[in-house]
N, C-alpha and C positions, 0 to 999 in steps of 0.2 A: 532649350538652352539658348540664350541670346548672347552673341559675341559682339562686344563693343568694337566698333571700328575706330581706328585712330583718325583724328581730323586730317583732312587733306591739306597739304601745304601748298600755297600758291605764292610765288615770288617772282620778281623780274630783275633783270640785269641788262645793262647796255654793253654793246660791243664797242670797244675803243677803236681809234684809227689804226692801231697796231693789231687789231683782231683779237684783243684780249677781253675777258670778262672777269669780274670779281663776283664770287658766289656771295650772296647776301648773308649776313650774320645769322639770320633765322634759319637759313638753309643749312649752313655749316653746323649750327647747334643741333638742329632737328636730326640730322643724319650723323652727328658726332664725327664730322670730318676734321682731321687735324692737319696742321701745316705740313706740307711735304707729301701728303697722300695724293695719289693719282685718281682721276676720274675718267671714264670713257664716255664719249658722245656717240650715239648711234641713231639710225632712223628705223622706226618701227614699221609694221605692215601698213599702217595708215598714212605714212609719210611724216609723222610727227617726230621731232628731234627729242631724244631721250638722253638722260645722263644717269650714270650709275657708278658706284664705287668700282675702281679697277681691281680685278682679282688676278693675281699672277698665276698663269697656268702651271707654273712649276712649284707652287707653294707647298705641295705635298711630297715633292721628290725626296726631301731629306728623310721622310718616314718610310720610303720604299725598302722592303726587306727587313724592317724593324721587328716584325713578329715571325720571321721566317722559322725560328726555332720551334714555333708552335704548330707548324704545318702538319696536317694529318690527324691532329688531336680532335676528340669529340668535344664541341663547345659546351654541351650540356654537362659532360663530366667535369670540364674545367670549372664551370660555375659551381657545381656541387662541391668540388675540392676547395674553392675559394671560400665557400660558406661553411666549410668544416663538416660537411655532411658525409 
């Protein structure tokens, strides 16, 4: 089975005198970045600067304990029950 790779995106941006950059439109479109979204800059093992979409470490906190009432139940039995078996 051959898996098609998505084409690599290459784009450039200049750093302004205020230390700001504008992400090129093709980058924003490619990664579906919306106004107000945050991105992180980090250095990888080789020393290259990388950018990635910011993921809030607390993004799942609102779901903590959401399924607490199901604790101790057999998952296979729950699936059979949902299927009406």
